[in-house]
C-alpha positions as CSV (number, residue, x, y, z in Angstrom):
1,M,0.2,-0.1,0.2
2,V,1.2,3.6,-0.8
3,G,2.8,5.1,2.3
4,M,3.7,1.7,3.9
5,R,7.3,0.9,4.5
6,A,8.6,-3.0,4.2
7,P,9.2,-4.2,7.9
8,G,12.4,-3.8,9.7
9,P,14.7,-6.5,10.0
10,R,13.5,-8.1,13.8
11,A,9.8,-7.6,12.5
12,W,11.0,-9.4,9.2
13,L,12.0,-12.2,10.9
14,S,9.2,-12.8,13.0
15,L,6.9,-12.3,9.9
16,V,9.0,-14.9,8.4
17,A,8.0,-17.4,11.3
18,V,4.4,-16.1,11.0
19,L,4.0,-16.9,7.3
20,I,5.3,-20.5,7.7
21,A,3.3,-21.1,10.5
22,G,0.0,-20.1,8.8
23,A,1.1,-21.5,5.4
24,V,-2.1,-23.1,3.6
25,L,-1.9,-27.0,3.7
26,P,-0.4,-27.8,0.3
27,V,-2.1,-30.1,-2.1
28,R,-1.4,-34.0,-1.8
29,A,0.1,-36.0,-4.8
30,A,-1.1,-39.6,-6.1
31,P,0.7,-42.2,-3.6
32,V,4.5,-42.9,-5.0
33,E,4.5,-46.7,-5.9
34,A,7.2,-48.3,-4.0
35,A,8.4,-50.3,-7.2
36,Q,7.0,-51.5,-10.6
37,G,4.3,-54.9,-10.0
38,Q,4.3,-53.8,-6.2
39,H,1.1,-52.2,-4.7
40,E,2.3,-51.2,-1.6
41,A,2.8,-47.4,-1.1
42,L,2.9,-44.6,1.4
43,P,-0.7,-43.0,2.1
44,T,-0.9,-39.8,0.0
45,F,1.3,-37.0,1.6
46,A,1.6,-33.1,1.6
47,R,3.6,-31.7,-1.2
48,A,4.2,-28.1,-1.9
49,G,6.5,-28.7,-4.9
50,F,9.9,-28.2,-3.8
51,R,12.2,-29.9,-6.7
52,P,15.8,-30.8,-6.1
53,H,18.0,-28.9,-8.3
54,P,21.7,-29.3,-9.5
55,M,24.5,-28.9,-7.1
56,S,28.3,-28.8,-7.5
57,D,30.2,-31.7,-5.9
58,A,32.3,-29.5,-3.7
59,A,28.6,-27.8,-2.5
60,L,27.3,-31.1,-1.6
61,P,26.5,-32.0,2.1
62,Y,29.4,-33.6,3.9
63,N,31.6,-32.3,1.8
64,D,32.4,-29.5,3.8
65,T,34.0,-31.4,6.9
66,P,37.3,-31.8,7.9
67,L,39.5,-34.8,5.8
68,A,39.6,-37.9,7.3
69,P,42.9,-38.9,9.1
70,R,44.7,-41.9,7.6
71,V,44.9,-43.3,11.3
72,D,41.1,-43.7,12.4
73,P,41.4,-42.7,15.9
74,H,37.6,-44.2,16.8
75,P,36.8,-47.8,17.4
76,H,37.7,-50.1,14.4
77,D,38.1,-53.2,13.7
78,E,40.8,-55.0,11.4
79,Q,39.1,-54.2,8.1
80,G,39.0,-50.5,8.9
81,V,35.3,-50.3,9.8
82,R,33.8,-47.7,12.1
83,L,32.4,-49.8,15.6
84,F,30.3,-48.4,18.3
85,R,31.1,-49.2,22.0
86,Y,28.3,-49.0,24.4
87,N,27.6,-50.3,27.5
88,G,30.9,-52.2,27.0
89,V,29.9,-54.0,24.0
90,T,31.0,-53.1,20.6
91,Y,28.5,-53.1,17.8
92,D,28.3,-52.3,14.0
93,H,26.4,-48.6,13.7
94,P,24.4,-48.0,10.5
95,V,25.2,-44.0,10.9
96,A,28.7,-44.1,12.1
97,Q,29.6,-46.3,9.6
98,A,28.0,-44.3,6.6
99,Q,29.3,-41.4,7.9
100,W,33.3,-42.4,8.2
101,G,32.4,-43.9,4.5
102,L,31.4,-40.3,3.7
103,S,34.0,-38.7,5.0
104,N,36.6,-41.1,3.4
105,L,35.4,-41.0,0.0
106,R,35.3,-37.4,0.0
107,T,39.2,-37.0,1.1
108,Y,40.0,-40.0,-1.9
109,L,38.6,-37.3,-4.2
110,A,40.6,-34.4,-2.5
111,N,44.2,-36.5,-2.3
112,R,43.2,-39.9,-4.6
113,D,45.1,-41.7,-2.1
114,A,43.8,-45.5,-2.8
115,L,43.6,-46.3,1.5
116,F,40.6,-44.1,1.5
117,L,38.4,-45.2,-1.4
118,N,39.1,-48.6,-0.1
119,R,38.1,-47.7,3.6
120,A,34.7,-46.2,2.1
121,L,34.2,-49.1,0.4
122,A,34.9,-51.4,3.7
123,Q,32.4,-49.4,5.5
124,A,29.5,-49.6,2.5
125,Q,30.2,-53.4,2.4
126,R,29.8,-54.2,6.1
127,N,26.4,-52.7,5.7
128,L,25.8,-54.8,2.7
129,D,26.7,-58.1,4.6
130,R,24.7,-57.3,7.6
131,K,21.6,-56.2,5.5
132,V,18.2,-57.5,6.1
133,E,15.7,-57.9,3.1
134,S,12.2,-57.5,3.2
135,R,9.4,-56.3,0.9
136,G,12.3,-55.9,-1.8
137,A,14.1,-53.4,0.0
138,W,17.5,-53.6,2.0
139,W,17.7,-52.3,5.8
140,Y,20.4,-52.4,7.9
141,P,19.5,-53.0,11.7
142,Y,20.6,-51.8,14.9
143,A,21.5,-54.9,17.2
144,F,21.6,-52.8,20.6
145,D,18.5,-51.1,22.6
146,F,18.9,-47.3,23.0
147,P,17.2,-45.0,25.7
148,R,15.7,-41.6,24.7
149,C,14.1,-38.7,26.7
150,A,11.4,-39.4,29.3
151,Q,8.7,-38.5,27.3
152,M,9.5,-41.5,24.9
153,P,9.8,-45.2,25.2
154,G,13.2,-46.8,24.6
155,I,13.7,-48.3,21.6
156,R,14.5,-51.8,21.4
157,A,17.1,-54.0,19.3
158,T,16.4,-55.1,16.3
159,W,15.4,-51.6,15.3
160,Y,15.8,-49.6,11.6
161,S,16.0,-45.6,11.1
162,A,15.7,-43.4,8.4
163,M,18.9,-41.6,9.2
164,A,21.2,-44.8,8.6
165,Q,18.9,-45.4,5.6
166,G,19.3,-42.0,4.3
167,Q,22.8,-41.7,5.0
168,L,23.6,-45.2,3.4
169,L,21.7,-43.9,-0.1
170,S,23.9,-40.9,0.2
171,L,27.2,-43.4,0.7
172,F,26.0,-46.1,-2.4
173,S,24.7,-43.2,-4.9
174,R,28.2,-41.8,-4.6
175,L,30.3,-44.8,-4.6
176,H,28.5,-45.6,-7.9
177,A,29.1,-42.1,-9.3
178,V,32.7,-42.6,-8.5
179,T,33.7,-46.1,-9.5
180,G,31.1,-46.6,-12.0
181,D,30.3,-50.2,-10.3
182,H,26.9,-51.4,-10.7
183,K,26.8,-53.3,-7.5
184,W,26.5,-49.9,-5.5
185,R,23.5,-49.0,-8.0
186,T,21.5,-51.7,-7.1
187,A,22.9,-51.0,-3.2
188,A,21.3,-47.4,-3.6
189,D,18.0,-48.5,-5.5
190,R,17.3,-50.9,-2.6
191,T,18.0,-48.8,0.0
192,F,15.9,-46.1,-1.6
193,Q,12.8,-48.8,-2.0
194,S,13.0,-48.8,1.9
195,L,11.8,-45.2,2.1
196,L,8.9,-45.8,0.0
197,L,7.3,-48.6,1.8
198,P,4.3,-47.8,4.5
199,P,4.8,-49.1,8.1
200,T,3.7,-52.9,8.2
201,P,3.1,-54.8,11.8
202,G,6.3,-57.0,12.0
203,L,8.1,-55.7,9.2
204,P,10.9,-53.0,8.8
205,W,9.8,-49.4,8.4
206,V,11.0,-45.9,8.4
207,S,8.2,-43.9,6.7
208,W,5.4,-42.8,7.7
209,V,2.5,-39.8,7.0
210,D,1.2,-37.8,10.0
211,Y,-2.3,-36.8,10.8
212,L,-2.1,-33.8,8.9
213,G,-1.1,-35.8,5.9
214,Y,2.6,-34.7,6.0
215,L,5.5,-37.3,5.3
216,W,8.2,-38.3,8.1
217,L,11.5,-40.2,7.2
218,E,11.9,-41.1,10.7
219,E,14.7,-41.3,12.6
220,Y,13.5,-43.4,15.7
221,P,10.1,-45.5,14.5
222,V,7.9,-46.3,17.3
223,T,6.1,-49.8,17.3
224,P,3.9,-51.2,18.0
225,G,1.5,-48.4,16.0
226,V,2.5,-46.2,13.2
227,T,4.5,-42.9,14.6
228,G,7.8,-41.9,15.7
229,E,9.9,-39.2,18.0
230,R,10.0,-37.0,14.6
231,V,13.7,-35.8,14.8
232,L,14.8,-32.8,12.8
233,N,18.3,-33.8,12.0
234,G,17.2,-37.1,11.3
235,L,14.4,-36.2,8.6
236,V,17.1,-33.6,6.8
237,F,20.5,-36.3,6.9
238,A,17.3,-38.9,5.1
239,L,16.8,-36.2,2.7
240,Y,20.2,-36.1,1.6
241,G,20.2,-39.5,0.8
242,V,17.4,-39.0,-1.6
243,Y,19.2,-36.0,-3.1
244,D,22.1,-37.8,-3.6
245,Y,20.0,-40.6,-5.2
246,W,18.0,-38.3,-7.6
247,R,21.3,-36.9,-8.6
248,V,22.3,-40.6,-9.9
249,T,19.2,-41.8,-11.2
250,A,16.8,-38.6,-12.3
251,D,14.0,-40.9,-10.5
252,P,10.5,-39.0,-10.3
253,R,9.9,-40.9,-7.2
254,A,13.1,-39.5,-5.3
255,V,11.6,-35.7,-6.9
256,A,8.1,-36.9,-4.9
257,I,10.0,-37.9,-1.7
258,F,11.8,-35.0,-1.7
259,D,9.3,-32.5,-2.3
260,G,7.2,-34.3,0.7
261,A,10.3,-34.5,3.2
262,A,11.1,-30.8,2.6
263,T,7.3,-29.9,2.8
264,T,7.3,-31.3,6.2
265,V,10.5,-29.2,7.1
266,R,8.9,-26.3,6.2
267,R,5.8,-27.0,8.0
268,Y,7.1,-27.8,11.3
269,A,10.7,-26.2,11.7
270,A,9.2,-23.0,12.6
271,V,6.3,-23.6,14.5
272,S,7.3,-27.3,16.3
273,F,11.0,-27.2,16.4
274,R,12.0,-24.0,16.6
275,A,12.0,-22.0,20.6
276,P,12.1,-18.1,20.0
277,Q,14.7,-16.7,21.1
278,W,16.4,-19.3,22.6
279,I,17.9,-23.1,21.3
280,S,16.1,-24.9,19.0
281,R,14.5,-28.7,19.8
282,Y,15.8,-31.7,19.3
283,S,12.4,-33.6,18.2
284,I,8.5,-33.1,18.7
285,G,8.6,-36.8,20.9
286,C,11.3,-34.9,22.7
287,L,10.5,-31.1,23.2
288,H,13.8,-30.1,25.0
289,S,16.0,-27.7,23.6
290,N,19.9,-29.3,22.1
291,A,22.6,-26.8,22.0
292,D,24.5,-29.8,20.4
293,Y,21.8,-29.9,17.4
294,H,21.0,-26.2,16.9
295,P,24.0,-25.5,14.7
296,I,23.2,-28.9,13.0
297,H,19.4,-27.8,12.2
298,I,20.8,-24.2,10.8
299,R,23.3,-25.6,8.9
300,Q,20.6,-28.5,7.4
301,L,18.1,-25.7,7.0
302,L,20.7,-23.6,4.8
303,E,22.0,-27.2,2.9
304,T,18.0,-27.7,2.0
305,Y,17.7,-24.1,0.2
306,E,20.9,-25.0,-1.8
307,M,19.3,-28.4,-3.0
308,S,15.8,-26.9,-3.4
309,Q,16.8,-23.2,-4.3
310,A,13.7,-22.6,-2.0
311,P,14.1,-19.2,-0.1
312,V,11.7,-20.2,2.8
313,F,14.5,-22.6,3.9
314,A,17.3,-19.8,4.4
315,G,15.0,-17.8,5.9
316,L,14.3,-20.5,8.3
317,A,18.0,-20.9,8.7
318,D,18.0,-17.1,9.8
319,L,15.7,-17.3,12.6
320,F,17.2,-20.1,14.3
321,R,20.6,-17.9,13.7
322,E,18.9,-15.2,15.1
323,D,17.2,-17.1,18.2
324,Y,20.7,-18.6,19.2
325,P,23.7,-17.8,17.5
326,A,26.9,-19.5,17.9
327,P,28.8,-18.5,21.3
328,A,32.2,-19.3,20.5
329,V,32.8,-16.1,18.9
330,S,36.4,-13.9,20.3
331,G,37.3,-10.9,18.9
332,T,37.4,-7.0,19.6
333,V,34.6,-5.1,21.7
334,V,34.5,-1.2,20.8
335,F,32.8,0.5,24.2
336,S,32.1,4.1,23.3
337,A,32.6,7.0,25.6
338,G,29.9,7.0,28.3
339,T,28.7,4.2,31.3
340,H,28.5,0.4,30.8
341,V,27.1,-2.1,32.9
342,G,28.7,-6.1,33.1
343,Y,26.6,-8.8,34.5
344,R,26.9,-12.0,35.6
345,F,23.5,-13.9,35.5
346,T,22.0,-17.3,36.6
347,P,21.6,-20.0,33.8
348,G,18.0,-18.8,34.1
349,G,19.2,-15.2,33.1
350,S,18.7,-13.8,36.6
351,I,21.4,-11.3,37.5
352,V,23.7,-12.3,40.3
353,G,26.4,-9.7,40.1
354,L,26.9,-6.6,38.2
355,R,29.7,-3.9,37.5
356,T,29.8,-0.6,36.3
357,L,32.3,1.3,34.1
358,T,32.9,5.1,32.9
359,L,34.6,5.6,30.0
360,S,35.6,9.0,28.9
361,R,36.6,8.3,25.6
362,Q,36.4,4.8,23.2
363,S,38.0,1.9,24.6
364,N,38.4,-1.5,23.4
365,A,38.3,-5.3,25.3
366,H,38.8,-8.5,24.2
367,S,35.5,-11.0,24.2
368,D,35.6,-14.7,24.0
369,Q,31.9,-15.4,23.8
370,R,29.1,-13.5,21.9
371,I,26.4,-15.8,23.6
372,R,22.1,-15.2,24.1
373,I,21.4,-14.8,27.9
374,R,17.4,-16.2,28.0
375,G,15.2,-13.4,28.4
376,R,18.0,-10.9,27.7
377,G,19.6,-10.8,24.5
378,I,23.1,-11.3,23.1
379,H,25.8,-10.5,25.2
380,Y,29.9,-10.3,25.1
381,R,31.7,-12.1,27.4
382,V,34.9,-9.6,28.5
383,T,38.0,-11.2,29.3
384,N,40.3,-8.4,30.4
385,G,40.1,-5.0,31.7
386,P,38.0,-3.6,34.5
387,L,34.9,-5.7,32.9
388,A,37.0,-9.0,33.0
389,G,34.2,-12.1,33.5
390,F,31.0,-9.9,33.0
391,L,28.8,-10.1,30.3
392,V,27.9,-6.9,28.4
393,P,25.0,-6.2,26.3
394,E,25.2,-5.9,22.6
395,E,24.1,-2.2,21.7
396,P,25.2,-1.0,17.6
397,G,26.7,2.0,18.8
398,R,27.5,1.9,22.2
399,R,29.2,-1.7,22.3
400,E,30.0,-3.6,19.1
401,L,32.3,-6.6,18.3
402,L,34.3,-6.1,15.4
403,G,34.3,-8.0,12.1
404,A,31.7,-10.5,10.2
405,V,30.1,-13.1,12.9
406,E,27.6,-15.6,12.5
407,Q,27.7,-15.4,8.9
408,H,25.5,-17.4,6.2
409,T,26.2,-17.3,2.8
410,Y,23.6,-18.5,0.1
411,T,23.9,-20.3,-3.0
412,P,22.0,-19.3,-5.1
413,A,22.3,-15.6,-4.1
414,R,18.9,-14.6,-2.4
415,T,17.0,-11.4,-3.3
416,L,16.7,-8.1,-1.4
417,G,13.6,-5.9,-1.4
418,F,14.2,-1.9,-1.1
419,A,11.4,-0.2,-0.7
420,P,11.9,3.6,-1.8
421,G,14.3,5.3,0.6
422,T,18.0,6.4,1.1
423,Y,20.2,3.3,2.2
424,V,23.7,3.3,3.2
425,G,26.4,1.2,2.6
426,H,30.0,0.1,3.7
427,R,33.1,-1.6,2.8
428,Y,35.5,-2.5,5.5
429,D,39.1,-2.7,5.2
430,S,41.1,-6.2,7.2
431,A,40.7,-4.2,10.8
432,W,36.9,-3.8,9.9
433,A,37.1,-0.3,9.8
434,V,34.8,1.5,7.3
435,S,36.8,2.0,4.2
436,E,33.8,3.2,1.7
437,T,30.6,4.2,2.2
438,R,28.0,4.6,-0.6
439,T,24.7,5.9,-0.5
440,F,21.5,5.7,-2.9
441,T,18.1,6.7,-3.1
442,F,15.8,4.6,-4.6
443,P,12.4,6.7,-5.9
444,R,10.4,3.4,-6.5
445,A,10.8,-0.2,-5.3
446,S,13.7,-2.3,-6.2
447,A,15.7,-5.3,-5.5
448,A,19.4,-6.5,-5.4
449,P,21.0,-10.0,-4.8
450,F,22.7,-10.9,-1.9
451,G,25.1,-13.9,-1.1
452,A,25.7,-13.3,2.4
453,S,24.5,-12.1,6.1
454,A,26.2,-11.6,8.8
455,W,26.2,-9.5,11.9
456,V,29.1,-6.8,11.0
457,N,30.1,-4.8,13.7
458,G,27.5,-5.8,15.9
459,R,24.3,-5.1,13.1
460,L,23.1,-7.6,11.0
461,S,23.5,-6.8,7.2
462,Y,23.6,-8.0,4.2
463,Q,26.3,-8.4,1.3
464,I,25.0,-7.4,-2.1
465,T,26.2,-9.0,-5.1
466,A,25.5,-6.8,-8.2
467,G,24.0,-3.3,-8.7
468,V,24.8,0.0,-7.1
469,Y,25.5,-1.7,-3.9
470,A,27.9,-4.6,-5.3
471,G,30.3,-5.5,-2.8
472,F,29.0,-3.4,0.1
473,W,27.2,-4.3,3.3
474,L,23.9,-3.2,3.9
475,P,22.5,-2.4,7.6
476,A,19.2,-4.3,7.8
477,V,17.1,-1.1,8.4
478,D,13.4,-0.6,7.8
479,G,12.5,-0.9,3.7
480,L,15.0,-4.3,3.6
481,T,13.2,-7.0,3.0
482,P,14.6,-10.6,2.1
483,A,12.3,-12.2,-0.6
484,P,10.3,-15.0,1.3
């Protein structure tokens, strides 16, 4: 409407959550058949039209992790297969073996040392040797009981997991692409089959459709009955496997499962997993916040954006980042002249100590954390000077951490909308002092691509990649709106 401006940065983040939570249920497609000649199929499930898009090998999930060491520091057998010790007993662990296999395959592609390819092959072969065949699909069992949170019953051996099925699907698909051995294509085909099958009493299953019609690739299926813990990270790791299988096969059934799983992420991430202004929840069945998995959720949402090119997932990643940024950020905090108060808090956010400092001129101190205190906003933990050991609130213009922190990069670039008005962008030198400023007035609404966002010198900012502000960081102000 004429005379209205776009929402400010915090209002926009809240608007993203509202838009997602209030989204109309997407249409449901026809059932996806498990295989030619088989009549078992999952019930129809919600699909919003998300499609996989090509990515470079370097950008694929798992390919941004450190290279594997030549000597495995974790338990393994004489074949180099990764093992899992639990309650004093050593077990095969399909997820651990899939992840170790993917790490070794990535390392082989980086250095062409056959040791790493052979070790990747060993992880894959172990799971083929242990597989269970049911309904034309291959399944990879867990042979130990596993406890969960108080709200969920422990899971009893033998059990199966969509996370294991999905990560092994990634490994088999990539091994086929690298070696050309049809054995791994067959393994990928049969493993993908497992994600297409509905729950059947007494048989392995990992996929189900909830009462609202959303598809779950379930890390912890619950039997008897048809339900599950609904774990976010396990769902997305399984989605990676579907994506890898699609890259190898272009199978339209993979497109359907990708769409259904991504639609589930879109539906539930903001309303069930997100804890506004705090750490995200591990699962719907276990609603406790989990600091170890929060950064995994953010990374997975960004990678889902890269796979689907749907900006809603990048927006969700930004929401989760705003809620609880990674605390382990160190650097120089600039204090303006004036009075500053440092605090000490209980884990729940109650104040248990404070110290006041008055400065006659600008000063600096070192910080080793940028952390959200529950109910009290972002704070820097000071490590030297009069406020050493105290936390001071982030406040642009008063207390700013120099540099670009909590940076998200977007491939492809996203679109930033400009309402009519005047905006100021900055370039920075290596010390994060402003080296160039550019001001421009848009007489009418406009847009530009941005390839990254971060907190730059204490302000949420967007890095523009083309147009009048190319190469500049624009602070998030009223009138700037990332496209949903």
